[in-house]
C-alpha beads as a LAMMPS data file, in Angstrom:
LAMMPS data file: protein, C-alpha beads

417 atoms
416 bonds

1 atom types
1 bond types

-500.0 500.0 xlo xhi
-500.0 500.0 ylo yhi
-500.0 500.0 zlo zhi

Masses

1 110.0

Atoms # bond

1 1 1 334.040 -250.810 -126.573
2 1 1 333.849 -253.017 -129.651
3 1 1 330.648 -255.013 -129.143
4 1 1 327.588 -254.253 -127.002
5 1 1 326.574 -257.669 -125.707
6 1 1 326.353 -258.429 -121.994
7 1 1 330.059 -257.811 -121.513
8 1 1 330.596 -254.798 -123.751
9 1 1 327.456 -252.941 -122.744
10 1 1 327.908 -253.566 -119.029
11 1 1 331.597 -252.673 -119.137
12 1 1 330.946 -249.508 -121.135
13 1 1 328.065 -248.310 -118.968
14 1 1 329.979 -249.016 -115.757
15 1 1 333.133 -247.250 -116.941
16 1 1 330.991 -244.224 -117.857
17 1 1 329.466 -244.385 -114.376
18 1 1 332.994 -244.264 -112.952
19 1 1 333.653 -241.034 -114.863
20 1 1 335.367 -242.236 -118.038
21 1 1 334.292 -241.182 -121.532
22 1 1 333.099 -244.281 -123.381
23 1 1 332.102 -244.917 -126.986
24 1 1 330.494 -248.292 -127.727
25 1 1 330.452 -249.664 -131.280
26 1 1 328.318 -252.464 -132.687
27 1 1 327.577 -253.710 -136.207
28 1 1 323.845 -254.090 -135.441
29 1 1 322.336 -250.811 -136.649
30 1 1 318.933 -251.330 -135.018
31 1 1 320.559 -252.215 -131.708
32 1 1 322.710 -249.082 -131.792
33 1 1 319.646 -246.922 -132.501
34 1 1 317.834 -248.449 -129.532
35 1 1 320.809 -247.905 -127.251
36 1 1 321.137 -244.296 -128.381
37 1 1 317.620 -243.807 -127.006
38 1 1 318.466 -245.553 -123.750
39 1 1 316.520 -248.670 -124.697
40 1 1 318.517 -251.644 -123.348
41 1 1 317.664 -254.857 -125.256
42 1 1 318.677 -257.266 -122.480
43 1 1 317.207 -257.976 -119.058
44 1 1 319.924 -257.003 -116.589
45 1 1 319.347 -255.409 -113.196
46 1 1 320.528 -251.788 -113.027
47 1 1 321.951 -251.686 -116.544
48 1 1 319.279 -249.539 -118.181
49 1 1 319.639 -246.950 -115.423
50 1 1 323.405 -246.760 -115.975
51 1 1 323.002 -246.480 -119.744
52 1 1 320.533 -243.627 -119.372
53 1 1 322.805 -241.959 -116.821
54 1 1 325.738 -242.201 -119.219
55 1 1 323.758 -240.802 -122.141
56 1 1 322.442 -237.888 -120.083
57 1 1 325.915 -237.043 -118.779
58 1 1 327.442 -237.268 -122.250
59 1 1 330.035 -239.773 -121.047
60 1 1 328.464 -242.680 -122.955
61 1 1 327.642 -242.870 -126.662
62 1 1 326.891 -245.527 -129.257
63 1 1 328.063 -245.762 -132.874
64 1 1 327.937 -248.278 -135.708
65 1 1 331.366 -247.710 -137.237
66 1 1 334.200 -248.968 -135.011
67 1 1 336.518 -246.399 -136.607
68 1 1 334.428 -243.679 -134.954
69 1 1 334.838 -245.397 -131.609
70 1 1 338.587 -245.992 -131.533
71 1 1 340.065 -242.900 -133.184
72 1 1 340.517 -240.886 -129.992
73 1 1 340.539 -243.784 -127.529
74 1 1 343.288 -244.414 -125.013
75 1 1 341.908 -247.924 -124.436
76 1 1 340.042 -250.161 -126.870
77 1 1 338.131 -253.092 -125.368
78 1 1 337.337 -256.053 -127.588
79 1 1 334.025 -257.483 -126.357
80 1 1 333.006 -259.539 -129.377
81 1 1 331.366 -262.982 -129.455
82 1 1 333.646 -266.009 -129.138
83 1 1 331.277 -268.872 -129.951
84 1 1 332.005 -272.554 -129.659
85 1 1 333.124 -274.444 -132.757
86 1 1 331.868 -277.911 -133.583
87 1 1 334.906 -279.547 -131.972
88 1 1 334.501 -277.629 -128.716
89 1 1 337.265 -275.124 -129.436
90 1 1 336.665 -271.372 -129.483
91 1 1 335.811 -269.716 -132.805
92 1 1 337.943 -266.567 -132.950
93 1 1 336.830 -265.223 -136.316
94 1 1 334.975 -262.265 -134.759
95 1 1 337.964 -261.378 -132.602
96 1 1 340.376 -261.468 -135.532
97 1 1 338.007 -259.464 -137.729
98 1 1 337.541 -256.777 -135.068
99 1 1 341.292 -256.498 -134.482
100 1 1 341.985 -256.169 -138.189
101 1 1 339.218 -253.609 -138.614
102 1 1 340.429 -251.222 -135.916
103 1 1 344.104 -251.514 -136.811
104 1 1 344.195 -248.623 -139.262
105 1 1 342.217 -246.283 -137.009
106 1 1 343.634 -246.765 -133.525
107 1 1 346.069 -244.110 -132.427
108 1 1 349.698 -244.562 -131.430
109 1 1 350.168 -245.541 -127.795
110 1 1 346.650 -246.830 -127.225
111 1 1 346.095 -250.112 -125.402
112 1 1 343.901 -252.885 -126.768
113 1 1 342.206 -254.983 -124.109
114 1 1 340.854 -258.484 -124.721
115 1 1 337.683 -258.589 -122.618
116 1 1 336.074 -261.501 -124.442
117 1 1 336.618 -264.989 -123.047
118 1 1 339.411 -266.266 -125.265
119 1 1 341.886 -269.166 -125.165
120 1 1 345.566 -268.952 -124.372
121 1 1 347.490 -267.169 -127.100
122 1 1 344.716 -264.745 -128.056
123 1 1 346.691 -261.638 -127.156
124 1 1 349.293 -262.739 -129.692
125 1 1 346.540 -263.463 -132.212
126 1 1 345.202 -259.909 -131.826
127 1 1 348.706 -258.470 -132.150
128 1 1 349.195 -260.404 -135.384
129 1 1 345.807 -259.388 -136.761
130 1 1 346.489 -255.714 -136.022
131 1 1 350.108 -255.720 -137.175
132 1 1 350.772 -252.620 -135.066
133 1 1 353.982 -253.017 -133.010
134 1 1 353.262 -249.652 -131.378
135 1 1 350.043 -250.957 -129.784
136 1 1 350.074 -253.018 -126.592
137 1 1 347.539 -255.833 -126.194
138 1 1 346.536 -257.103 -122.764
139 1 1 344.107 -259.650 -121.369
140 1 1 341.454 -258.518 -118.873
141 1 1 338.973 -261.395 -118.501
142 1 1 335.431 -260.623 -117.366
143 1 1 333.756 -262.253 -114.384
144 1 1 330.250 -260.907 -114.923
145 1 1 327.318 -263.097 -113.975
146 1 1 324.130 -262.515 -115.909
147 1 1 321.545 -261.016 -113.590
148 1 1 324.187 -259.371 -111.381
149 1 1 326.591 -258.059 -114.027
150 1 1 326.501 -254.426 -112.901
151 1 1 327.209 -255.342 -109.276
152 1 1 329.920 -257.759 -110.379
153 1 1 331.687 -254.994 -112.304
154 1 1 331.416 -252.304 -109.643
155 1 1 332.124 -254.637 -106.683
156 1 1 334.256 -257.463 -108.101
157 1 1 336.096 -260.129 -106.160
158 1 1 339.178 -259.294 -108.213
159 1 1 340.386 -257.618 -111.399
160 1 1 342.770 -259.749 -113.457
161 1 1 345.137 -258.121 -115.942
162 1 1 347.547 -260.053 -118.120
163 1 1 350.320 -258.051 -119.770
164 1 1 353.964 -258.488 -120.670
165 1 1 354.699 -254.843 -119.832
166 1 1 354.042 -253.900 -116.162
167 1 1 353.619 -250.230 -117.092
168 1 1 350.847 -251.134 -119.539
169 1 1 349.179 -253.319 -116.920
170 1 1 349.272 -250.444 -114.437
171 1 1 347.519 -248.148 -116.924
172 1 1 344.678 -250.645 -117.282
173 1 1 344.566 -251.164 -113.526
174 1 1 344.194 -247.397 -113.012
175 1 1 340.809 -247.549 -114.751
176 1 1 339.550 -249.684 -111.858
177 1 1 341.256 -247.919 -108.928
178 1 1 338.149 -246.088 -107.747
179 1 1 336.232 -249.306 -107.024
180 1 1 338.899 -250.515 -104.609
181 1 1 338.949 -254.131 -105.793
182 1 1 341.999 -256.396 -105.526
183 1 1 344.009 -256.251 -108.757
184 1 1 346.051 -259.226 -109.902
185 1 1 348.654 -258.534 -112.571
186 1 1 350.077 -261.548 -114.360
187 1 1 351.207 -262.669 -117.794
188 1 1 348.686 -262.912 -120.681
189 1 1 348.623 -266.730 -120.796
190 1 1 347.817 -266.969 -117.083
191 1 1 345.112 -264.299 -117.333
192 1 1 343.510 -266.121 -120.245
193 1 1 343.594 -269.402 -118.329
194 1 1 342.150 -267.951 -115.125
195 1 1 338.673 -267.338 -116.571
196 1 1 338.394 -270.871 -117.957
197 1 1 339.768 -272.407 -114.772
198 1 1 337.295 -270.471 -112.609
199 1 1 334.274 -271.445 -114.689
200 1 1 335.447 -275.046 -114.969
201 1 1 335.730 -275.266 -111.181
202 1 1 332.286 -273.751 -110.611
203 1 1 330.755 -276.126 -113.157
204 1 1 332.492 -279.012 -111.398
205 1 1 331.082 -277.870 -108.063
206 1 1 327.546 -277.752 -109.479
207 1 1 327.816 -281.175 -111.086
208 1 1 329.188 -282.575 -107.828
209 1 1 326.266 -281.124 -105.892
210 1 1 323.753 -282.656 -108.307
211 1 1 325.388 -286.067 -108.075
212 1 1 325.369 -285.798 -104.272
213 1 1 321.662 -284.986 -104.538
214 1 1 321.161 -288.231 -106.459
215 1 1 323.034 -290.114 -103.735
216 1 1 320.838 -288.473 -101.097
217 1 1 317.719 -289.635 -102.908
218 1 1 319.104 -293.165 -103.113
219 1 1 320.001 -293.455 -99.417
220 1 1 317.135 -291.402 -97.990
221 1 1 319.160 -288.361 -96.912
222 1 1 318.074 -284.732 -97.284
223 1 1 320.394 -282.835 -99.593
224 1 1 319.589 -279.530 -97.898
225 1 1 321.016 -280.697 -94.591
226 1 1 323.972 -282.409 -96.246
227 1 1 324.967 -279.336 -98.226
228 1 1 324.375 -276.952 -95.331
229 1 1 326.849 -278.932 -93.237
230 1 1 329.335 -279.092 -96.113
231 1 1 329.111 -275.345 -96.616
232 1 1 330.119 -274.686 -93.028
233 1 1 333.484 -276.271 -93.785
234 1 1 335.731 -273.285 -94.546
235 1 1 337.681 -275.373 -97.051
236 1 1 334.513 -275.853 -99.096
237 1 1 332.319 -272.786 -98.522
238 1 1 328.607 -272.454 -99.121
239 1 1 328.622 -270.785 -102.542
240 1 1 327.334 -272.896 -105.457
241 1 1 326.211 -275.691 -103.144
242 1 1 322.705 -275.588 -104.586
243 1 1 321.233 -278.574 -106.444
244 1 1 319.200 -277.963 -109.564
245 1 1 318.159 -279.233 -112.974
246 1 1 321.690 -278.963 -114.367
247 1 1 323.755 -275.942 -115.315
248 1 1 323.798 -273.970 -118.556
249 1 1 323.965 -270.415 -119.847
250 1 1 326.274 -268.618 -122.224
251 1 1 329.524 -269.335 -120.346
252 1 1 329.746 -272.643 -118.497
253 1 1 328.928 -275.018 -121.398
254 1 1 331.184 -273.140 -123.795
255 1 1 334.054 -272.586 -121.381
256 1 1 334.152 -276.143 -120.028
257 1 1 334.339 -277.552 -123.543
258 1 1 336.920 -274.945 -124.481
259 1 1 339.251 -275.858 -121.618
260 1 1 338.962 -279.529 -122.618
261 1 1 339.911 -278.539 -126.170
262 1 1 342.780 -276.321 -124.961
263 1 1 344.121 -279.171 -122.844
264 1 1 343.848 -281.609 -125.756
265 1 1 345.795 -279.237 -127.996
266 1 1 348.512 -279.206 -125.338
267 1 1 348.533 -283.014 -125.107
268 1 1 346.527 -283.460 -121.899
269 1 1 343.278 -285.444 -121.617
270 1 1 341.099 -283.471 -119.188
271 1 1 339.002 -286.519 -118.256
272 1 1 337.750 -284.951 -115.022
273 1 1 336.010 -282.188 -116.973
274 1 1 334.522 -284.719 -119.378
275 1 1 332.967 -286.374 -116.348
276 1 1 331.559 -283.022 -115.231
277 1 1 329.848 -282.571 -118.604
278 1 1 328.493 -286.120 -118.540
279 1 1 327.084 -285.619 -115.041
280 1 1 325.339 -282.452 -116.209
281 1 1 323.734 -284.189 -119.179
282 1 1 322.541 -286.943 -116.866
283 1 1 320.952 -284.366 -114.566
284 1 1 318.660 -283.121 -117.364
285 1 1 317.527 -286.694 -117.941
286 1 1 317.071 -287.263 -114.222
287 1 1 314.553 -284.416 -114.038
288 1 1 312.589 -285.837 -116.981
289 1 1 312.662 -289.302 -115.421
290 1 1 311.082 -287.840 -112.282
291 1 1 308.205 -286.499 -114.394
292 1 1 307.908 -289.834 -116.212
293 1 1 307.669 -291.663 -112.890
294 1 1 304.619 -289.585 -112.003
295 1 1 302.668 -289.769 -115.278
296 1 1 302.915 -291.278 -118.724
297 1 1 304.507 -288.446 -120.684
298 1 1 303.313 -289.512 -124.126
299 1 1 300.319 -287.296 -124.872
300 1 1 300.373 -285.569 -121.485
301 1 1 300.748 -281.837 -120.982
302 1 1 303.668 -280.673 -118.844
303 1 1 303.630 -277.215 -117.267
304 1 1 307.161 -275.836 -117.357
305 1 1 307.865 -272.887 -115.089
306 1 1 311.008 -271.127 -116.257
307 1 1 312.751 -270.818 -119.605
308 1 1 315.764 -268.602 -118.822
309 1 1 318.861 -270.489 -117.734
310 1 1 318.744 -268.706 -114.355
311 1 1 316.609 -266.151 -112.564
312 1 1 317.361 -262.473 -113.187
313 1 1 317.992 -262.788 -116.921
314 1 1 316.104 -263.365 -120.156
315 1 1 318.950 -265.412 -121.627
316 1 1 317.909 -268.875 -122.830
317 1 1 321.248 -269.909 -124.330
318 1 1 321.995 -273.487 -123.228
319 1 1 319.172 -273.194 -120.711
320 1 1 318.567 -276.304 -118.586
321 1 1 314.856 -275.545 -118.934
322 1 1 315.053 -275.887 -122.705
323 1 1 317.204 -279.004 -122.445
324 1 1 314.519 -280.536 -120.242
325 1 1 311.761 -279.320 -122.551
326 1 1 313.447 -280.981 -125.506
327 1 1 313.657 -284.287 -123.652
328 1 1 309.997 -284.009 -122.617
329 1 1 308.955 -283.384 -126.210
330 1 1 311.017 -286.380 -127.333
331 1 1 308.961 -288.494 -124.921
332 1 1 305.760 -287.328 -126.600
333 1 1 304.754 -284.738 -124.009
334 1 1 303.164 -281.386 -124.778
335 1 1 304.936 -278.481 -123.089
336 1 1 303.237 -275.276 -121.911
337 1 1 305.738 -272.847 -120.421
338 1 1 305.914 -269.549 -118.593
339 1 1 308.841 -267.314 -117.675
340 1 1 308.653 -263.765 -116.254
341 1 1 311.332 -262.495 -118.654
342 1 1 311.058 -264.748 -121.718
343 1 1 308.183 -264.406 -124.203
344 1 1 309.416 -266.593 -127.060
345 1 1 311.792 -269.494 -127.649
346 1 1 313.250 -271.133 -130.737
347 1 1 311.484 -274.473 -130.143
348 1 1 308.165 -274.164 -131.960
349 1 1 306.576 -277.086 -130.113
350 1 1 306.791 -275.233 -126.785
351 1 1 303.664 -273.157 -126.132
352 1 1 304.768 -270.065 -124.223
353 1 1 302.031 -268.348 -122.222
354 1 1 302.039 -265.117 -120.230
355 1 1 300.814 -266.467 -116.909
356 1 1 302.012 -269.341 -114.664
357 1 1 298.446 -270.543 -114.102
358 1 1 297.815 -270.635 -117.837
359 1 1 300.869 -272.883 -118.142
360 1 1 299.274 -275.261 -115.625
361 1 1 295.947 -275.420 -117.455
362 1 1 295.295 -279.065 -118.315
363 1 1 298.754 -280.154 -117.179
364 1 1 299.376 -283.593 -115.704
365 1 1 302.662 -282.612 -114.079
366 1 1 304.343 -279.328 -113.161
367 1 1 308.120 -278.913 -113.559
368 1 1 309.912 -275.934 -111.983
369 1 1 313.072 -275.285 -114.006
370 1 1 314.152 -271.702 -113.143
371 1 1 314.439 -270.273 -109.633
372 1 1 312.373 -267.074 -110.052
373 1 1 311.135 -265.732 -106.704
374 1 1 307.717 -265.289 -108.305
375 1 1 307.325 -269.056 -108.320
376 1 1 307.780 -269.249 -104.543
377 1 1 304.613 -267.180 -104.123
378 1 1 302.271 -269.085 -106.427
379 1 1 298.694 -269.689 -105.375
380 1 1 298.806 -273.463 -104.978
381 1 1 295.022 -273.727 -104.889
382 1 1 294.776 -272.098 -108.327
383 1 1 297.422 -274.469 -109.634
384 1 1 295.533 -277.426 -108.206
385 1 1 292.343 -276.310 -109.955
386 1 1 294.127 -275.802 -113.284
387 1 1 295.903 -279.169 -113.449
388 1 1 294.296 -282.479 -114.391
389 1 1 296.491 -284.379 -111.950
390 1 1 298.565 -283.191 -109.027
391 1 1 302.218 -283.970 -109.614
392 1 1 305.152 -281.594 -109.100
393 1 1 308.820 -281.938 -110.006
394 1 1 310.578 -279.061 -108.275
395 1 1 313.993 -279.026 -109.934
396 1 1 314.968 -275.907 -107.960
397 1 1 313.667 -276.947 -104.514
398 1 1 311.859 -273.619 -104.131
399 1 1 308.236 -274.645 -103.616
400 1 1 306.615 -275.331 -100.246
401 1 1 306.703 -279.119 -100.149
402 1 1 304.431 -279.493 -97.125
403 1 1 301.846 -277.110 -98.562
404 1 1 301.787 -279.122 -101.774
405 1 1 301.489 -282.462 -99.985
406 1 1 298.613 -281.146 -97.889
407 1 1 296.745 -280.352 -101.100
408 1 1 297.137 -283.865 -102.447
409 1 1 300.131 -283.270 -104.733
410 1 1 302.967 -285.684 -105.164
411 1 1 306.242 -283.817 -104.759
412 1 1 309.692 -284.630 -106.102
413 1 1 312.567 -282.247 -105.524
414 1 1 316.284 -282.645 -106.110
415 1 1 317.910 -284.690 -103.345
416 1 1 314.792 -284.579 -101.191
417 1 1 312.490 -287.478 -100.255

Bonds

1 1 1 2
2 1 2 3
3 1 3 4
4 1 4 5
5 1 5 6
6 1 6 7
7 1 7 8
8 1 8 9
9 1 9 10
10 1 10 11
11 1 11 12
12 1 12 13
13 1 13 14
14 1 14 15
15 1 15 16
16 1 16 17
17 1 17 18
18 1 18 19
19 1 19 20
20 1 20 21
21 1 21 22
22 1 22 23
23 1 23 24
24 1 24 25
25 1 25 26
26 1 26 27
27 1 27 28
28 1 28 29
29 1 29 30
30 1 30 31
31 1 31 32
32 1 32 33
33 1 33 34
34 1 34 35
35 1 35 36
36 1 36 37
37 1 37 38
38 1 38 39
39 1 39 40
40 1 40 41
41 1 41 42
42 1 42 43
43 1 43 44
44 1 44 45
45 1 45 46
46 1 46 47
47 1 47 48
48 1 48 49
49 1 49 50
50 1 50 51
51 1 51 52
52 1 52 53
53 1 53 54
54 1 54 55
55 1 55 56
56 1 56 57
57 1 57 58
58 1 58 59
59 1 59 60
60 1 60 61
61 1 61 62
62 1 62 63
63 1 63 64
64 1 64 65
65 1 65 66
66 1 66 67
67 1 67 68
68 1 68 69
69 1 69 70
70 1 70 71
71 1 71 72
72 1 72 73
73 1 73 74
74 1 74 75
75 1 75 76
76 1 76 77
77 1 77 78
78 1 78 79
79 1 79 80
80 1 80 81
81 1 81 82
82 1 82 83
83 1 83 84
84 1 84 85
85 1 85 86
86 1 86 87
87 1 87 88
88 1 88 89
89 1 89 90
90 1 90 91
91 1 91 92
92 1 92 93
93 1 93 94
94 1 94 95
95 1 95 96
96 1 96 97
97 1 97 98
98 1 98 99
99 1 99 100
100 1 100 101
101 1 101 102
102 1 102 103
103 1 103 104
104 1 104 105
105 1 105 106
106 1 106 107
107 1 107 108
108 1 108 109
109 1 109 110
110 1 110 111
111 1 111 112
112 1 112 113
113 1 113 114
114 1 114 115
115 1 115 116
116 1 116 117
117 1 117 118
118 1 118 119
119 1 119 120
120 1 120 121
121 1 121 122
122 1 122 123
123 1 123 124
124 1 124 125
125 1 125 126
126 1 126 127
127 1 127 128
128 1 128 129
129 1 129 130
130 1 130 131
131 1 131 132
132 1 132 133
133 1 133 134
134 1 134 135
135 1 135 136
136 1 136 137
137 1 137 138
138 1 138 139
139 1 139 140
140 1 140 141
141 1 141 142
142 1 142 143
143 1 143 144
144 1 144 145
145 1 145 146
146 1 146 147
147 1 147 148
148 1 148 149
149 1 149 150
150 1 150 151
151 1 151 152
152 1 152 153
153 1 153 154
154 1 154 155
155 1 155 156
156 1 156 157
157 1 157 158
158 1 158 159
159 1 159 160
160 1 160 161
161 1 161 162
162 1 162 163
163 1 163 164
164 1 164 165
165 1 165 166
166 1 166 167
167 1 167 168
168 1 168 169
169 1 169 170
170 1 170 171
171 1 171 172
172 1 172 173
173 1 173 174
174 1 174 175
175 1 175 176
176 1 176 177
177 1 177 178
178 1 178 179
179 1 179 180
180 1 180 181
181 1 181 182
182 1 182 183
183 1 183 184
184 1 184 185
185 1 185 186
186 1 186 187
187 1 187 188
188 1 188 189
189 1 189 190
190 1 190 191
191 1 191 192
192 1 192 193
193 1 193 194
194 1 194 195
195 1 195 196
196 1 196 197
197 1 197 198
198 1 198 199
199 1 199 200
200 1 200 201
201 1 201 202
202 1 202 203
203 1 203 204
204 1 204 205
205 1 205 206
206 1 206 207
207 1 207 208
208 1 208 209
209 1 209 210
210 1 210 211
211 1 211 212
212 1 212 213
213 1 213 214
214 1 214 215
215 1 215 216
216 1 216 217
217 1 217 218
218 1 218 219
219 1 219 220
220 1 220 221
221 1 221 222
222 1 222 223
223 1 223 224
224 1 224 225
225 1 225 226
226 1 226 227
227 1 227 228
228 1 228 229
229 1 229 230
230 1 230 231
231 1 231 232
232 1 232 233
233 1 233 234
234 1 234 235
235 1 235 236
236 1 236 237
237 1 237 238
238 1 238 239
239 1 239 240
240 1 240 241
241 1 241 242
242 1 242 243
243 1 243 244
244 1 244 245
245 1 245 246
246 1 246 247
247 1 247 248
248 1 248 249
249 1 249 250
250 1 250 251
251 1 251 252
252 1 252 253
253 1 253 254
254 1 254 255
255 1 255 256
256 1 256 257
257 1 257 258
258 1 258 259
259 1 259 260
260 1 260 261
261 1 261 262
262 1 262 263
263 1 263 264
264 1 264 265
265 1 265 266
266 1 266 267
267 1 267 268
268 1 268 269
269 1 269 270
270 1 270 271
271 1 271 272
272 1 272 273
273 1 273 274
274 1 274 275
275 1 275 276
276 1 276 277
277 1 277 278
278 1 278 279
279 1 279 280
280 1 280 281
281 1 281 282
282 1 282 283
283 1 283 284
284 1 284 285
285 1 285 286
286 1 286 287
287 1 287 288
288 1 288 289
289 1 289 290
290 1 290 291
291 1 291 292
292 1 292 293
293 1 293 294
294 1 294 295
295 1 295 296
296 1 296 297
297 1 297 298
298 1 298 299
299 1 299 300
300 1 300 301
301 1 301 302
302 1 302 303
303 1 303 304
304 1 304 305
305 1 305 306
306 1 306 307
307 1 307 308
308 1 308 309
309 1 309 310
310 1 310 311
311 1 311 312
312 1 312 313
313 1 313 314
314 1 314 315
315 1 315 316
316 1 316 317
317 1 317 318
318 1 318 319
319 1 319 320
320 1 320 321
321 1 321 322
322 1 322 323
323 1 323 324
324 1 324 325
325 1 325 326
326 1 326 327
327 1 327 328
328 1 328 329
329 1 329 330
330 1 330 331
331 1 331 332
332 1 332 333
333 1 333 334
334 1 334 335
335 1 335 336
336 1 336 337
337 1 337 338
338 1 338 339
339 1 339 340
340 1 340 341
341 1 341 342
342 1 342 343
343 1 343 344
344 1 344 345
345 1 345 346
346 1 346 347
347 1 347 348
348 1 348 349
349 1 349 350
350 1 350 351
351 1 351 352
352 1 352 353
353 1 353 354
354 1 354 355
355 1 355 356
356 1 356 357
357 1 357 358
358 1 358 359
359 1 359 360
360 1 360 361
361 1 361 362
362 1 362 363
363 1 363 364
364 1 364 365
365 1 365 366
366 1 366 367
367 1 367 368
368 1 368 369
369 1 369 370
370 1 370 371
371 1 371 372
372 1 372 373
373 1 373 374
374 1 374 375
375 1 375 376
376 1 376 377
377 1 377 378
378 1 378 379
379 1 379 380
380 1 380 381
381 1 381 382
382 1 382 383
383 1 383 384
384 1 384 385
385 1 385 386
386 1 386 387
387 1 387 388
388 1 388 389
389 1 389 390
390 1 390 391
391 1 391 392
392 1 392 393
393 1 393 394
394 1 394 395
395 1 395 396
396 1 396 397
397 1 397 398
398 1 398 399
399 1 399 400
400 1 400 401
401 1 401 402
402 1 402 403
403 1 403 404
404 1 404 405
405 1 405 406
406 1 406 407
407 1 407 408
408 1 408 409
409 1 409 410
410 1 410 411
411 1 411 412
412 1 412 413
413 1 413 414
414 1 414 415
415 1 415 416
416 1 416 417
């Protein structure tokens, strides 16, 4: 495994759990030292246990030099960052550098697997960077959700493998046979497109739900009932029919912009996806407007519950909570925030505290931005005592509306009147 981020570390630990011998390489010396001790630097359910299991069994190890990782490997997984460039396209410098670096050390007959989310043509790019005609390169996109990554690997909906040589694809598929998941073998371009298409569709579904929530507010309908009925339609399904403050994270924002860029490069204007992005940006503003309708934000303190982009992770990359916080600060508000898994953020103006009630101290309005179960169980009387005025914007629809109203709070959810 070249790279020990969410994808590389989860993939490596899970493969070791399945009985394979795995060596994970990373350029971050301190990170490698921590991992060698079984100290997992990310918040991911079940991952630390698998890492410790792999270390104790001897099937999992961590090194700094990628040459030490690939020398005896039958399969080399590239799990390096593929950040977004300024124009929305994918920056492949890390992928090219990793491919070039391992080229001289990988043994004849090994298979290189692109696990990073990469645009169409990346298998060819890796082949060119390696300049090793004896090495096959395949695409094996990841479908790991932060917070459930271990479960997603060990019990996936499908395993997608893109390869020009069916025999090579079968060798990669054999690594997954024991989990009994459906395996789809296709060409590299299709495999590379599948990940982007899946994330683009899910982002579209979320933006649609949030716009329907806005319609429900306008006409006096309850979005919960509307979406429950929609979800019973087998053509639609109930997954991802949950309104919220907008979507974010490490994948959706990057991948939706990347597929727009890929389409543009091919001569197609993906206007539908542009609309999805616009709807998402509007949702952040809609949440802030709800707070502004309750109190004058300039000079007021806002209690923000949640900083991670979703429950079950400590990842704040492109977090809707931080997008909302930035808009609140721009309106002159003071933001006090709490998150069970996040202790610091890059926005200095946000005061991060270690208790949800401390976040509410002196607040004029409370905004729920992340759907942690802990927030469902808050002592509403303590919150009432801590705040200077009783206003709630529940951007996740997880609080007890009736209990809040009975205590004199005003309540605004998403798509609920």
